[in-house]
C-alpha positions as CSV (number, residue, x, y, z in Angstrom):
1,M,45.3,-8.3,56.1
2,L,44.2,-5.3,54.0
3,P,43.6,-6.0,50.2
4,R,46.5,-5.1,47.9
5,V,46.0,-2.4,45.3
6,A,46.6,-4.9,42.5
7,D,43.8,-7.3,43.6
8,S,40.7,-7.9,41.5
9,L,38.6,-5.5,43.5
10,S,41.1,-2.8,43.8
11,F,39.5,-0.3,41.3
12,L,35.8,0.3,41.2
13,Y,34.4,2.9,38.6
14,L,31.0,4.6,39.0
15,D,29.2,7.2,37.0
16,M,25.7,8.7,36.9
17,V,24.9,7.6,40.5
18,R,24.5,9.1,44.0
19,V,26.7,7.5,46.6
20,V,25.3,7.6,50.1
21,Q,25.7,6.0,53.5
22,D,22.7,4.2,55.0
23,D,22.2,2.0,58.0
24,T,23.8,-1.0,56.2
25,G,26.7,0.6,54.4
26,V,27.8,2.7,51.5
27,C,25.6,2.2,48.4
28,A,25.1,3.7,45.0
29,Q,21.6,4.9,44.2
30,I,20.6,4.4,40.6
31,Q,17.5,6.4,39.5
32,V,15.7,4.0,37.1
33,D,12.5,6.1,36.7
34,D,10.4,8.5,38.6
35,H,9.0,5.8,40.9
36,R,12.0,3.4,41.3
37,T,15.5,3.8,42.7
38,D,17.8,0.7,42.7
39,L,20.6,0.3,45.4
40,V,23.9,-1.3,44.8
41,Y,26.1,-1.7,48.0
42,L,29.8,-1.1,47.6
43,P,32.4,-3.6,49.1
44,T,34.3,-0.7,50.8
45,A,36.3,-3.0,53.0
46,A,37.7,-4.8,49.8
47,L,38.3,-1.6,47.8
48,S,41.7,0.1,47.4
49,C,40.4,2.8,45.1
50,L,37.1,4.2,44.1
51,L,36.9,6.1,40.8
52,L,34.1,8.7,40.6
53,G,33.1,9.5,37.0
54,P,30.8,12.1,35.5
55,G,27.3,12.5,37.1
56,V,28.4,11.2,40.5
57,S,27.5,12.9,43.8
58,I,28.7,11.6,47.1
59,T,27.7,12.5,50.7
60,T,30.1,13.3,53.5
61,P,29.1,10.2,55.6
62,A,29.9,8.0,52.6
63,L,33.3,9.7,52.2
64,T,33.9,9.2,55.9
65,T,33.2,5.5,55.7
66,L,35.6,5.1,52.7
67,A,38.3,7.0,54.6
68,R,37.8,4.7,57.6
69,H,38.3,1.7,55.3
70,N,41.4,3.2,53.8
71,T,39.9,3.6,50.3
72,S,41.4,6.2,48.0
73,V,38.8,8.3,46.2
74,I,39.7,9.7,42.7
75,C,37.6,12.0,40.5
76,V,38.0,11.0,36.9
77,G,36.5,11.5,33.4
78,A,34.2,9.1,31.6
79,G,35.5,5.6,31.7
80,G,38.3,6.7,34.0
81,V,40.3,8.2,31.2
82,R,41.2,11.4,33.1
83,A,42.2,12.1,36.6
84,Y,41.1,15.4,38.1
85,A,41.6,15.1,41.9
86,G,42.4,12.5,44.5
87,I,41.6,11.9,48.2
88,L,44.1,9.6,49.8
89,P,43.6,8.0,53.2
90,D,46.1,8.8,56.0
91,S,46.8,5.2,56.4
92,L,48.0,4.6,52.8
93,T,51.4,3.1,53.0
94,T,54.3,5.3,51.9
95,H,56.5,2.4,50.9
96,W,56.2,3.0,47.2
97,L,56.6,6.7,47.5
98,E,59.8,6.2,49.5
99,Q,61.1,3.7,46.8
100,Q,60.3,6.3,44.2
101,V,62.1,9.2,46.0
102,A,65.1,7.0,46.8
103,T,65.5,5.9,43.1
104,W,64.8,9.3,41.7
105,A,67.2,11.2,44.0
106,D,70.2,8.9,43.2
107,P,71.5,9.5,39.7
108,E,72.7,5.9,39.2
109,R,69.5,4.3,40.4
110,R,67.5,6.8,38.4
111,L,69.3,5.8,35.2
112,E,68.8,2.2,36.2
113,V,65.0,2.6,36.4
114,A,65.0,4.5,33.0
115,V,67.0,1.6,31.4
116,R,64.5,-0.9,32.8
117,M,61.7,1.1,31.3
118,Y,63.4,1.1,27.9
119,Q,63.9,-2.7,28.1
120,M,60.2,-3.2,29.1
121,R,59.2,-1.3,26.0
122,F,61.7,-2.8,23.6
123,K,62.3,-6.3,24.7
124,D,64.9,-7.0,21.9
125,A,66.9,-4.0,22.9
126,D,70.7,-4.4,22.8
127,L,72.0,-1.6,25.0
128,P,75.7,-0.8,25.4
129,E,77.2,-1.5,28.8
130,F,77.4,2.2,29.7
131,V,74.6,4.3,28.4
132,T,73.5,7.9,29.4
133,L,70.0,9.2,29.7
134,D,70.5,11.4,26.6
135,Q,71.6,8.3,24.6
136,L,68.6,6.4,25.9
137,R,66.2,9.2,24.8
138,G,67.9,9.3,21.4
139,M,67.5,5.5,20.9
140,E,63.9,5.7,22.1
141,G,63.2,8.4,19.5
142,Q,64.7,6.4,16.7
143,R,62.7,3.3,17.6
144,M,59.5,5.3,17.7
145,K,60.1,6.8,14.3
146,A,60.6,3.3,13.0
147,F,57.4,2.1,14.6
148,Y,55.5,5.1,13.1
149,K,56.8,4.2,9.7
150,I,55.7,0.5,10.0
151,L,52.2,1.5,11.1
152,A,51.9,4.1,8.3
153,Q,52.9,1.5,5.7
154,Q,50.4,-1.0,7.1
155,H,47.6,1.6,6.7
156,G,48.8,3.0,3.4
157,I,49.3,6.5,4.8
158,G,52.7,7.4,3.4
159,R,54.9,9.5,5.4
160,F,53.8,10.3,9.0
161,R,55.2,12.8,11.5
162,R,54.1,13.1,15.0
163,N,52.8,16.6,15.6
164,Y,51.2,17.9,18.7
165,R,50.2,21.5,18.2
166,P,47.5,22.8,20.6
167,D,47.5,26.2,18.9
168,Q,46.8,24.6,15.5
169,W,44.5,21.8,16.7
170,D,42.0,21.8,13.9
171,S,44.6,21.8,11.1
172,Q,46.2,18.5,12.2
173,D,45.7,15.2,10.4
174,P,43.3,12.5,11.7
175,V,46.1,10.3,13.1
176,N,47.6,13.0,15.2
177,L,44.2,14.1,16.5
178,A,43.3,10.5,17.4
179,L,46.7,9.9,19.0
180,S,46.5,13.0,21.1
181,A,43.0,12.2,22.3
182,A,43.8,8.5,23.1
183,N,47.1,9.5,24.9
184,T,45.1,11.9,27.1
185,C,42.8,9.0,28.0
186,L,45.9,6.8,28.7
187,Y,47.4,9.5,30.9
188,G,44.3,9.6,33.0
189,I,44.4,5.9,33.7
190,V,48.1,6.0,34.6
191,H,47.5,9.1,36.8
192,A,44.7,7.3,38.8
193,A,46.9,4.3,39.3
194,L,49.8,6.3,40.6
195,L,47.6,8.2,43.0
196,A,46.1,5.0,44.3
197,L,49.7,3.8,45.1
198,G,50.5,7.1,46.9
199,L,53.2,8.0,44.3
200,S,54.2,11.4,43.1
201,P,53.2,12.0,39.4
202,A,55.9,14.8,39.2
203,L,59.0,12.7,39.9
204,G,59.8,11.2,36.4
205,Y,62.8,9.3,35.4
206,V,62.9,10.1,31.6
207,H,60.5,13.0,31.5
208,A,61.2,16.1,33.8
209,G,60.0,19.6,34.4
210,T,56.2,18.9,34.6
211,Q,53.8,17.8,37.4
212,H,52.9,14.7,35.2
213,A,56.5,13.6,34.4
214,F,56.1,10.1,35.9
215,V,52.7,9.8,34.3
216,Y,54.3,10.3,30.9
217,D,57.1,7.8,31.8
218,I,54.7,5.0,32.6
219,A,52.2,5.8,29.8
220,D,55.0,5.3,27.3
221,L,55.2,1.7,28.3
222,Y,51.8,1.0,26.8
223,K,51.4,3.3,23.8
224,A,52.7,0.7,21.3
225,D,50.0,-1.7,22.3
226,T,47.2,0.7,22.9
227,T,47.0,4.3,21.6
228,L,49.3,4.0,18.5
229,P,47.5,1.1,16.7
230,L,44.2,2.7,17.5
231,A,45.1,6.1,16.2
232,F,46.5,4.8,12.9
233,A,43.4,2.7,12.4
234,L,41.4,5.9,12.4
235,H,43.3,7.7,9.6
236,N,40.2,8.0,7.5
237,S,37.8,8.9,10.3
238,D,35.7,12.1,10.1
239,S,35.7,12.4,13.9
240,P,39.0,10.9,15.1
241,E,39.0,12.4,18.6
242,Q,35.6,11.2,19.5
243,Q,36.1,7.7,18.1
244,A,39.5,7.4,19.7
245,R,38.1,8.2,23.2
246,R,35.2,5.8,22.7
247,R,37.2,2.9,21.3
248,F,39.9,3.3,24.0
249,R,37.3,3.0,26.7
250,E,35.8,-0.1,25.0
251,D,39.3,-1.7,24.7
252,L,40.0,-1.1,28.5
253,R,37.6,-4.0,29.3
254,L,39.9,-6.3,27.5
255,L,43.2,-4.8,28.5
256,R,42.7,-4.8,32.3
257,L,45.2,-1.9,32.2
258,L,44.9,-0.7,35.8
259,P,46.2,-3.9,37.5
260,R,48.9,-4.2,34.8
261,I,50.1,-0.6,35.6
262,V,50.2,-1.3,39.3
263,Q,52.2,-4.5,38.8
264,D,54.7,-2.8,36.4
265,V,55.3,0.3,38.6
266,Q,55.9,-1.9,41.6
267,S,58.3,-4.0,39.6
268,L,60.2,-0.9,38.3
269,L,60.6,0.6,41.8
270,T,61.7,-2.7,43.4
271,P,65.5,-3.2,43.2
272,P,66.4,-6.1,40.8
273,H,68.3,-8.1,43.4
274,T,65.1,-8.3,45.6
275,T,62.9,-9.6,42.8
276,T,61.9,-13.2,43.3
277,T,59.1,-15.6,42.6
278,D,59.4,-17.4,45.9
279,D,56.0,-17.6,47.7
280,T,57.5,-16.7,51.1
281,D,59.1,-13.6,49.7
282,E,55.9,-12.6,47.9
283,E,53.9,-12.9,51.2
284,H,56.6,-10.8,52.8
285,C,56.3,-8.1,50.1
286,E,52.5,-8.1,50.6
287,R,52.9,-7.6,54.4
288,R,55.5,-4.8,53.7
289,D,53.0,-3.0,51.4
290,V,50.4,-2.7,54.1
291,R,52.6,-1.7,57.0
292,M,51.1,1.7,57.4
293,V,53.0,3.8,60.0
294,H,56.5,4.0,61.4
295,L,58.6,6.6,63.2
296,W,61.6,8.2,61.5
297,D,64.8,9.7,63.0
298,P,67.1,11.7,60.7
299,K,70.2,10.0,62.3
300,T,69.2,6.5,63.0
301,G,66.4,5.8,60.5
302,A,63.0,4.1,60.9
303,F,61.6,2.7,64.2
304,P,58.3,0.8,64.8
305,A,55.4,2.9,65.8
306,G,53.3,2.1,69.0
307,V,56.3,1.8,71.2
308,N,57.2,3.9,74.3
309,Y,60.7,5.1,73.7
310,A,60.9,7.2,76.9
311,T,64.2,6.7,78.7
312,G,63.1,8.0,82.1
313,E,60.1,9.2,84.1
314,A,58.4,12.3,83.0
């Protein structure tokens, strides 16, 4: 059975190394000094996603081996805080993409996912029985304003207003600068996780009209625990952007954010009536996650692959 994307070895991050294929396997070459090069062999068969950070070069034979082992390869920024490009194996399951498209295309199911996102963010939320997406956005905005006010009071800032103005970047206050920098880091982490799952970053449930709409949806689930407290803590910083990026990367070691994102996204895209803690169903879900290929007919639906469906002699 192939390893699941949420397992402990799912994501491996590399920087400042050369990745090559030798007679034994794929290894990372680390230049220690002019006379010494250390080798670290990568567990390609146990990896779902390899994150290539700054200073990494990789050879074509190494990429071929990673593709043969069904490993996604994503080019990211330092510490994995940005995602620039992704190479996905042909055998990557489309199950979660199909779930995303099915829920996104149905207005009722799309609203249902948006409501579940809201409830994940605000666990004490008391929603009316019938709520629209516009009402949900309005309630989310009011809650975030209240959260800004609490954090501002805790740090003695006074009145705070979220302001993202790229055209007036240098004139912004330290909290807004730190928050924008930290959010960019968070978006990269979420983007890498979505690519590793084979999902479309563009099909958002609350956000829309951008290629990263779903990235923004999922990132919003974690801002209250990650980027917002960090940004307000840097209200007196002389270099809020730089410190926000550094401290965010340091905090990632404690947060274990990538596996958490994978688990939350899979939970959101799974219909509530199929969610269960039974071991048998959990094993069934894992088998379903790695079922790689099937045939599809527009009239009758999906069929198993590897079967001869010929009705007569050629």
